[in-house]
PATIKOL-361390 format. One record per residue (C-alpha): x negated, y negated, z negated; residue number from 1. Coordinates in Angstrom, 1 decimal. Layout:
<nodes>
<node><xx>X</xx><yy>Y</yy><zz>Z</zz><i>NUM</i></node>
...
</nodes>
This chain:
<nodes>
<node><xx>7.7</xx><yy>41.8</yy><zz>-11.6</zz><i>1</i></node>
<node><xx>7.2</xx><yy>44.4</yy><zz>-14.0</zz><i>2</i></node>
<node><xx>5.7</xx><yy>41.8</yy><zz>-16.8</zz><i>3</i></node>
<node><xx>3.1</xx><yy>40.7</yy><zz>-14.6</zz><i>4</i></node>
<node><xx>2.4</xx><yy>37.0</yy><zz>-15.5</zz><i>5</i></node>
<node><xx>3.2</xx><yy>34.8</yy><zz>-12.8</zz><i>6</i></node>
<node><xx>-0.4</xx><yy>33.6</yy><zz>-12.1</zz><i>7</i></node>
<node><xx>-1.7</xx><yy>37.2</yy><zz>-11.7</zz><i>8</i></node>
<node><xx>1.4</xx><yy>38.0</yy><zz>-9.6</zz><i>9</i></node>
<node><xx>1.0</xx><yy>34.5</yy><zz>-7.5</zz><i>10</i></node>
<node><xx>-3.0</xx><yy>35.5</yy><zz>-7.1</zz><i>11</i></node>
<node><xx>-2.0</xx><yy>39.1</yy><zz>-6.2</zz><i>12</i></node>
<node><xx>0.2</xx><yy>37.7</yy><zz>-3.5</zz><i>13</i></node>
<node><xx>-2.8</xx><yy>35.2</yy><zz>-2.5</zz><i>14</i></node>
<node><xx>-5.2</xx><yy>38.3</yy><zz>-1.9</zz><i>15</i></node>
<node><xx>-3.1</xx><yy>40.6</yy><zz>-0.2</zz><i>16</i></node>
<node><xx>-2.1</xx><yy>37.4</yy><zz>2.6</zz><i>17</i></node>
<node><xx>-5.7</xx><yy>36.5</yy><zz>2.9</zz><i>18</i></node>
<node><xx>-6.5</xx><yy>40.5</yy><zz>3.6</zz><i>19</i></node>
<node><xx>-4.1</xx><yy>39.9</yy><zz>6.1</zz><i>20</i></node>
<node><xx>-5.4</xx><yy>36.8</yy><zz>8.0</zz><i>21</i></node>
<node><xx>-2.7</xx><yy>34.9</yy><zz>6.8</zz><i>22</i></node>
<node><xx>-3.7</xx><yy>31.5</yy><zz>5.3</zz><i>23</i></node>
<node><xx>-1.5</xx><yy>29.9</yy><zz>2.4</zz><i>24</i></node>
<node><xx>-1.2</xx><yy>26.1</yy><zz>3.3</zz><i>25</i></node>
<node><xx>0.6</xx><yy>23.3</yy><zz>1.4</zz><i>26</i></node>
<node><xx>2.2</xx><yy>20.4</yy><zz>3.5</zz><i>27</i></node>
<node><xx>2.4</xx><yy>17.1</yy><zz>1.6</zz><i>28</i></node>
<node><xx>4.5</xx><yy>14.4</yy><zz>3.7</zz><i>29</i></node>
<node><xx>7.3</xx><yy>12.4</yy><zz>2.5</zz><i>30</i></node>
<node><xx>9.0</xx><yy>12.1</yy><zz>5.9</zz><i>31</i></node>
<node><xx>11.4</xx><yy>15.3</yy><zz>5.9</zz><i>32</i></node>
<node><xx>11.3</xx><yy>15.5</yy><zz>9.7</zz><i>33</i></node>
<node><xx>7.5</xx><yy>15.8</yy><zz>9.8</zz><i>34</i></node>
<node><xx>7.1</xx><yy>17.9</yy><zz>6.6</zz><i>35</i></node>
<node><xx>9.6</xx><yy>20.3</yy><zz>8.4</zz><i>36</i></node>
<node><xx>8.1</xx><yy>20.5</yy><zz>11.8</zz><i>37</i></node>
<node><xx>4.6</xx><yy>21.2</yy><zz>10.4</zz><i>38</i></node>
<node><xx>6.0</xx><yy>23.5</yy><zz>8.2</zz><i>39</i></node>
<node><xx>7.7</xx><yy>25.5</yy><zz>11.3</zz><i>40</i></node>
<node><xx>4.8</xx><yy>24.9</yy><zz>14.0</zz><i>41</i></node>
<node><xx>2.4</xx><yy>26.6</yy><zz>11.0</zz><i>42</i></node>
<node><xx>4.8</xx><yy>29.5</yy><zz>10.0</zz><i>43</i></node>
<node><xx>5.2</xx><yy>30.6</yy><zz>13.8</zz><i>44</i></node>
<node><xx>1.5</xx><yy>30.9</yy><zz>13.4</zz><i>45</i></node>
<node><xx>1.7</xx><yy>33.2</yy><zz>11.1</zz><i>46</i></node>
<node><xx>1.0</xx><yy>31.7</yy><zz>8.0</zz><i>47</i></node>
<node><xx>2.4</xx><yy>31.0</yy><zz>4.7</zz><i>48</i></node>
<node><xx>3.5</xx><yy>27.5</yy><zz>4.1</zz><i>49</i></node>
<node><xx>5.1</xx><yy>25.7</yy><zz>1.5</zz><i>50</i></node>
<node><xx>6.1</xx><yy>22.0</yy><zz>1.6</zz><i>51</i></node>
<node><xx>6.6</xx><yy>19.3</yy><zz>-0.8</zz><i>52</i></node>
<node><xx>7.3</xx><yy>15.7</yy><zz>-0.3</zz><i>53</i></node>
<node><xx>4.7</xx><yy>13.9</yy><zz>-2.4</zz><i>54</i></node>
<node><xx>1.1</xx><yy>14.1</yy><zz>-3.8</zz><i>55</i></node>
<node><xx>2.5</xx><yy>14.8</yy><zz>-7.5</zz><i>56</i></node>
<node><xx>4.6</xx><yy>17.6</yy><zz>-6.2</zz><i>57</i></node>
<node><xx>1.1</xx><yy>18.9</yy><zz>-4.3</zz><i>58</i></node>
<node><xx>-0.6</xx><yy>18.9</yy><zz>-7.3</zz><i>59</i></node>
<node><xx>1.7</xx><yy>20.6</yy><zz>-9.3</zz><i>60</i></node>
<node><xx>1.9</xx><yy>23.4</yy><zz>-6.6</zz><i>61</i></node>
<node><xx>-1.8</xx><yy>23.4</yy><zz>-6.8</zz><i>62</i></node>
<node><xx>-2.0</xx><yy>23.9</yy><zz>-10.3</zz><i>63</i></node>
<node><xx>0.1</xx><yy>27.1</yy><zz>-10.1</zz><i>64</i></node>
<node><xx>-1.5</xx><yy>29.1</yy><zz>-7.1</zz><i>65</i></node>
<node><xx>-4.1</xx><yy>28.7</yy><zz>-4.8</zz><i>66</i></node>
<node><xx>-4.0</xx><yy>27.3</yy><zz>-1.0</zz><i>67</i></node>
<node><xx>-6.6</xx><yy>27.8</yy><zz>1.8</zz><i>68</i></node>
<node><xx>-5.4</xx><yy>24.3</yy><zz>3.2</zz><i>69</i></node>
<node><xx>-3.8</xx><yy>21.3</yy><zz>2.6</zz><i>70</i></node>
<node><xx>-2.0</xx><yy>19.4</yy><zz>5.3</zz><i>71</i></node>
<node><xx>-0.9</xx><yy>15.8</yy><zz>3.6</zz><i>72</i></node>
<node><xx>0.3</xx><yy>12.7</yy><zz>4.8</zz><i>73</i></node>
<node><xx>-2.0</xx><yy>9.5</yy><zz>4.0</zz><i>74</i></node>
<node><xx>0.6</xx><yy>6.9</yy><zz>3.4</zz><i>75</i></node>
<node><xx>3.4</xx><yy>8.3</yy><zz>1.2</zz><i>76</i></node>
<node><xx>5.0</xx><yy>6.1</yy><zz>-1.5</zz><i>77</i></node>
<node><xx>3.4</xx><yy>6.3</yy><zz>-4.9</zz><i>78</i></node>
<node><xx>0.4</xx><yy>8.2</yy><zz>-4.3</zz><i>79</i></node>
<node><xx>-1.7</xx><yy>8.5</yy><zz>-1.1</zz><i>80</i></node>
<node><xx>-3.5</xx><yy>11.0</yy><zz>0.7</zz><i>81</i></node>
<node><xx>-6.7</xx><yy>9.3</yy><zz>-0.1</zz><i>82</i></node>
<node><xx>-5.6</xx><yy>9.5</yy><zz>-4.0</zz><i>83</i></node>
<node><xx>-5.2</xx><yy>13.7</yy><zz>-3.6</zz><i>84</i></node>
<node><xx>-8.5</xx><yy>13.6</yy><zz>-2.0</zz><i>85</i></node>
<node><xx>-10.0</xx><yy>11.6</yy><zz>-5.0</zz><i>86</i></node>
<node><xx>-8.1</xx><yy>14.1</yy><zz>-7.4</zz><i>87</i></node>
<node><xx>-9.4</xx><yy>17.3</yy><zz>-5.8</zz><i>88</i></node>
<node><xx>-12.9</xx><yy>16.0</yy><zz>-5.9</zz><i>89</i></node>
<node><xx>-12.5</xx><yy>15.0</yy><zz>-9.7</zz><i>90</i></node>
<node><xx>-11.0</xx><yy>18.6</yy><zz>-10.2</zz><i>91</i></node>
<node><xx>-14.2</xx><yy>20.0</yy><zz>-8.1</zz><i>92</i></node>
<node><xx>-11.7</xx><yy>21.6</yy><zz>-5.6</zz><i>93</i></node>
<node><xx>-12.7</xx><yy>23.0</yy><zz>-2.6</zz><i>94</i></node>
<node><xx>-9.5</xx><yy>23.4</yy><zz>-0.6</zz><i>95</i></node>
<node><xx>-10.0</xx><yy>21.6</yy><zz>2.9</zz><i>96</i></node>
<node><xx>-7.8</xx><yy>18.6</yy><zz>3.5</zz><i>97</i></node>
<node><xx>-6.5</xx><yy>17.6</yy><zz>7.0</zz><i>98</i></node>
<node><xx>-4.8</xx><yy>14.0</yy><zz>6.5</zz><i>99</i></node>
<node><xx>-2.4</xx><yy>12.9</yy><zz>9.0</zz><i>100</i></node>
<node><xx>-1.0</xx><yy>9.5</yy><zz>9.6</zz><i>101</i></node>
<node><xx>0.9</xx><yy>7.0</yy><zz>12.0</zz><i>102</i></node>
<node><xx>-1.0</xx><yy>4.1</yy><zz>10.4</zz><i>103</i></node>
<node><xx>-4.4</xx><yy>5.4</yy><zz>10.4</zz><i>104</i></node>
<node><xx>-7.7</xx><yy>3.2</yy><zz>12.0</zz><i>105</i></node>
<node><xx>-11.0</xx><yy>3.8</yy><zz>12.4</zz><i>106</i></node>
<node><xx>-11.8</xx><yy>2.4</yy><zz>8.5</zz><i>107</i></node>
<node><xx>-9.1</xx><yy>4.9</yy><zz>7.1</zz><i>108</i></node>
<node><xx>-10.8</xx><yy>7.8</yy><zz>9.0</zz><i>109</i></node>
<node><xx>-14.3</xx><yy>6.9</yy><zz>7.9</zz><i>110</i></node>
<node><xx>-12.8</xx><yy>6.8</yy><zz>4.4</zz><i>111</i></node>
<node><xx>-11.0</xx><yy>9.9</yy><zz>4.3</zz><i>112</i></node>
<node><xx>-14.0</xx><yy>11.7</yy><zz>5.5</zz><i>113</i></node>
<node><xx>-16.3</xx><yy>10.2</yy><zz>3.1</zz><i>114</i></node>
<node><xx>-13.7</xx><yy>11.2</yy><zz>0.5</zz><i>115</i></node>
<node><xx>-13.6</xx><yy>15.1</yy><zz>1.8</zz><i>116</i></node>
<node><xx>-11.1</xx><yy>15.1</yy><zz>4.5</zz><i>117</i></node>
<node><xx>-12.1</xx><yy>18.1</yy><zz>7.1</zz><i>118</i></node>
<node><xx>-10.2</xx><yy>16.0</yy><zz>9.7</zz><i>119</i></node>
<node><xx>-7.2</xx><yy>12.8</yy><zz>10.0</zz><i>120</i></node>
<node><xx>-4.7</xx><yy>13.6</yy><zz>12.6</zz><i>121</i></node>
<node><xx>-2.4</xx><yy>10.9</yy><zz>14.0</zz><i>122</i></node>
<node><xx>1.4</xx><yy>10.9</yy><zz>14.4</zz><i>123</i></node>
<node><xx>3.2</xx><yy>12.0</yy><zz>16.4</zz><i>124</i></node>
<node><xx>1.5</xx><yy>15.1</yy><zz>15.8</zz><i>125</i></node>
<node><xx>0.6</xx><yy>17.1</yy><zz>19.2</zz><i>126</i></node>
<node><xx>1.7</xx><yy>21.0</yy><zz>18.3</zz><i>127</i></node>
<node><xx>-1.6</xx><yy>22.2</yy><zz>19.9</zz><i>128</i></node>
<node><xx>-4.0</xx><yy>19.8</yy><zz>18.1</zz><i>129</i></node>
<node><xx>-2.4</xx><yy>20.5</yy><zz>14.8</zz><i>130</i></node>
<node><xx>-2.7</xx><yy>24.3</yy><zz>15.6</zz><i>131</i></node>
<node><xx>-6.6</xx><yy>23.8</yy><zz>17.0</zz><i>132</i></node>
<node><xx>-7.4</xx><yy>21.9</yy><zz>13.9</zz><i>133</i></node>
<node><xx>-5.7</xx><yy>24.2</yy><zz>11.1</zz><i>134</i></node>
<node><xx>-7.9</xx><yy>27.1</yy><zz>12.7</zz><i>135</i></node>
<node><xx>-11.0</xx><yy>25.0</yy><zz>12.4</zz><i>136</i></node>
<node><xx>-10.3</xx><yy>23.9</yy><zz>8.8</zz><i>137</i></node>
<node><xx>-9.5</xx><yy>27.7</yy><zz>7.5</zz><i>138</i></node>
<node><xx>-12.0</xx><yy>29.2</yy><zz>9.7</zz><i>139</i></node>
<node><xx>-9.4</xx><yy>31.6</yy><zz>11.2</zz><i>140</i></node>
<node><xx>-10.0</xx><yy>32.7</yy><zz>15.1</zz><i>141</i></node>
<node><xx>-7.2</xx><yy>34.4</yy><zz>16.2</zz><i>142</i></node>
</nodes>
């Protein structure tokens, strides 16, 4: 890294990926199988994906680098996807968030959208639905 500060280096990589049309996506889900499945699907679409197992992990990554999109499970032990949306709102973050859930009902969806989620997908996730939703959220039309 030739003495370049980590934040400067991360920003440089982020800007290079954006110039190539690659989105940097953060996936947060406590279920390892779902987390890795979402990561693999999005990586096969050409995106740079980082995965964590909690909202606290997501907030830690967000403090270190920029992301174009967050895909986050709604219900996890400890903090929930709604807690993440609240924290992003407090930080005035403009990163779009897609929530995913096996437990969401209409009320959950209304709450999530009111707090800034761009979409809520229901588990089990369908590959095409995830890809289409991600494309809409980040504005890439490949």
